[in-house]
N, C-alpha and C positions, 0 to 999 in steps of 0.2 A: 504494500500500500504506500502510495506517495503522499497521501494526505496526512497531516499531523493532528487534525481535529475531526471529531465526529460531525458529519453533516446529515441532513435528512435523507440523502441518497443511501446512507448506510442502513436504512430501515425500510427500503421500498421493495425488497424481495429480489432485486436484480444483482448485477455483478458486484457492486460495492458491498452489499450485504453478504453475498457469498464469500467475498474475500475477507471481510471482517470476521465471519464465523470460522473460516478455514485457517486464517493466519493468526488469530488470537485465541479463540475459544477452543477449537479443535486441536491446535498445536499444544496448548497447555493441558487440556483435559483428556486427550486421546487415550482410549483404552478399548479392549476388545468388545465391551458392551455398548460403547457409544457409537451411534449412527446418526450423524448430523443431518442426514437427509430423510430419516424415517419419522413418521408421525407417532409411532408407539414402538416399544421394545419389550421382548419377553425377558423375564427374570427368573432364574432357577434358584429357589430357596429351600429345596429339599423337604418340602412338606412341613416346615416349621411354623409356629404361630408368629404372625407378622405384627409389627407395630408401625403405625403410619403417623407422620406429623407434617405440618406445613408452617411456613414463617415468612416474614418480610423484613427488609432491612433498609433503613433510610438515614443512617448515621451521618453526621456532619461535624468535622471534616471527614472526607472519605478515607484518609490515612491519618493515623494518630499513633502516639507512642505505645508500642506493644501490639499493634495490629492495624487492620484496615477493614473496609467493608467486605472484602473477599474472604479473609480468614474468619471474620465475625460471622458471616453467613454459614460457613461450614460448621464452626463451633456451636453457634446458636441452635442450628437445626439438629445436629447430632447429639448435643447435650440434652435436648428435649427427649430424644429416644433413650439416652443413657440413663437418665433419672427415672424413666419408666421401667427400667429393668431390661432394656433391649441392647443388643449389639448392632450398631449402625452398619448398613451395608451399601445402600444406594441413595443417591440424591438426584433430584431434578433441579435445574437452574433456569430462571427467567431473569433477563437483564433488561432494564428500562433505562436507556442511555439518552442523556440530554445532548442535543446539538451543541457543539462547541467544546465538549470534553476532549482533553488531549488524549490522543491514541496511546501515547507512551504511558500515561497514567493508567489507562484502562488495561494495558498490557501488564503493568506491574501488579495491579489488583487481581487479575485473573491468574497470573502466575502464583501469587500468594494463596489464592483460593485453592488452586490445584495442589500446591505443596502441603497445605493444611489437610486436604482430603487424603493425600497419599500417606501422611504421617499417622493417620488413625485407621487406614485400611478401608476407606469408602471410595466409591466410584461415582462420578457424575455420568449418568446414563441417558439423560434426556434434557432438553432445554429449548429456549426460544429467546430471541432478541427483538426489541422494539426501540425505535428512536423517536423521541418527542422533540417538539420545537424548543428552541432556546427560550428560557424563562419559564418552561412548564415542568421543570424537574430540578432536582438538587445535584445535578451532575450524573449520578448513577443511583438507581434503586435496584435491589436484588430481591427476588422472591424464590423461595426454595421449598421443596417437599422432600421428605426423607422416609426411607423404609428400613426397618431393622428387624432382627429376630429376637424374640423374648428368650433370655438366658437364665432368668431367676424366677423366684416365686412371685405371685401376683401382689403388686403394691397398690396402695391407694388411700385416699383420705378415710374411706370407710373402715380401714384396718386399725385406725388410731384408737388408743385406749387411755383412760384416765391414768395419770402417773407416768406416761411415756416420756422419755428423754429427748431433748432437742440438741442436735450437734450441728455445727457449721464447719466446713472444711478449711476455712482460711479467712483472712481479713476482708471486711465488707466495704463497699463504696469505692474501690479502686477505679473501676471502669468509668463510673460517672464523673469523678473528679478529673481523671486523666483526659477524657474527651473534652470536658469543659476547659481545662488548661490549654489543650491543643487549639481551641478556638480563640485563645488569648482574650477571653471574655473578662470584663471587669478590670482589665489591665494586669491580670495575674499571669505569672509564668511559673513553670515547675518542671521537675524531671520525673514525676510519677508516671509509671507505666500502667496501662490497662491490665487487668487480670485475665483478659480474653484468652481462653485455652480450652482444650478438651477436658471434660471431667470423667472421661471413660475409665481411667485407672482408679479413680475414687469410687465410682459406682460399681465397677466389677469387683473390687475388694470388699465392698459392703454386702453384696448379694449373697455371700456365703453365710451370712448370719440369719438364722431363722426368725429372730425377733425384729428384723427390719420391717417397718410398717409403710414408710412413705419417704420419697425423696423429691426435691424440687430444686431447680437452679433459680436463685432469686435475681431475675433480670429486671425488667421495668417495675418500678415500685419497691424494689429491694426486699430486704429481709422482713421488714414490718408488714409488707403487703402479702407475702406468703403466709405469715402468721395470721393475718386477718382472714385469708382464704380458709385456713385450717379451722379457725374459730367459727366462721360463718357456716361451714359445711358440717362440722361435727357437733356444734353447740357447746363445745368444751372451751375453757379459757386457756390462755397461754401466759406463762410467767417467765420473763426473761431476766437474766442477771447482767446488768450493765457492765460490771467489773470483769465479766468473763467473755464479753463479745470482742473479738479481735478487730481493731481498727488502727490502720497505720497513722502515725503522727501527722504526716503531711495532709492526709485526708481530713483528719479531725481539725487541723489548723484552718484549712480552707473553709470547712463547714462553719467553724466558729466565726470567721471573718464575714461570711456571706449569709449566715443564718440558716444554713441547710442542716438537715439531720441525716447522718450517714446511714441510718437504718432504713431510709427510704430511697437510697441511691442504688443504681443498677450495678450488679456484678455480672460478669460473663465467664467466670471460670470457677465458681464456687457451688457447693452443694449444701442444702439444708436437709438433714435427715431426722426422721422421727423413728425411735427404736425402743424396744422393751428396755426398761432401766437396768435390768440384769446384764444386758449385753452392751451397754453404753461404753464402758471402759474398753471392751474388746474392739469396738469400732474405732474409738479414739486412738488406740494403739495401732490399728491397721492403717488409719489415715496418716498418722504422724510418721509412719515408716516410709511413706511415699514422698517424693519431692513436691508433689502437688498439695500435700496435706500437712506439711511440717507445723503449720500454725493452727491446726484444727483445735476446736474447743467445744466443751460441753457448756451450752449457754442458757439452758432453762428446761422447763418441763411443761407438759400438757396437764391441766388440772380442772377437775369438775368443781373445785371450790371457788373458782372465779368465772365470770361470764363476760370477760373482755380480754384484750391483749394488754398486759401490764408489764412495765419495766421497773424492776427494783434498782434504784439508782445507787451509785457509788457512795453517796452521802447518807444512805440509809432510808431514803424516802421511797415513794412509789409514784409512778407516772403512767397514766393511761395513754397508750399509743393509739391515736385516732386513725381511722381509715383515710388513705391518701385521696385527696380530691384534685387539687391542681398539680400539673406536671412540673416539678421544679427544673428539670433539664430536658426539654424536648429534643427530638432527633438524636437520641443517645444510642440507639441500637436499631 
């Protein structure tokens, strides 16, 4: 391709579109299952129980410390499968490209997407591209679907019981603050990296425990929003211990300056798990033995004695965590 930026011609179904698909998408994502000219593909999954998910990504900026919209799309989609107890296998990819996007940047993003997929053993087997007029998009939007094979026992909110323990696999709020700093919003700068990564090692290590009830990756709305989902669905309360929740100092500092609460900020490489309290220490040991879980912590419990999401503060008080209404950091994932 001689062009250096996307034009509307790259989405018209003709030569420029074919070259775009062949020279960027097919070049980076090529595998035996990918047919860029087919409308549908057969997938052999050996009669296993399948899990299916779908997601969309609109992060701004498209590239940020610790990741980009391409790696984020892979991790975000496969993490949804992983926390459901599945081993991710296949992805589809839809790219909505804004006229004027630099082709070199698109190439970097799709290369990153492909590398992230290879690293966790998933293949992009179907996809589509569309080009929208300048001013009608944020440079690039990605929409994905994922298929995986269930590898563990059935998990879900319905499995949760009074007294169950809550564990988180690492510090919360990293992704939200890293992306905000990359925007150079509020005149702030920093070196914090997003936690965007695959949680598959964490989830696969947890699935060996029979007392595991539920897992979720706390993305939009953060840790507090997952706790509210748990409370709303089960009718049980959630009691969190502020002193035990891991939060990096730079994240807390930015939140203190701007009035954000890190418990409501997006993570992209963390797992919140609910487990029988008798196996909480076992899970904590398993997670802390992994590079992805060295800062894992036991942060609270599910309780029938409370009917809300409650934070026990480091000063000895109690604070009710309200359900999130306004989005503090839009276009974060």
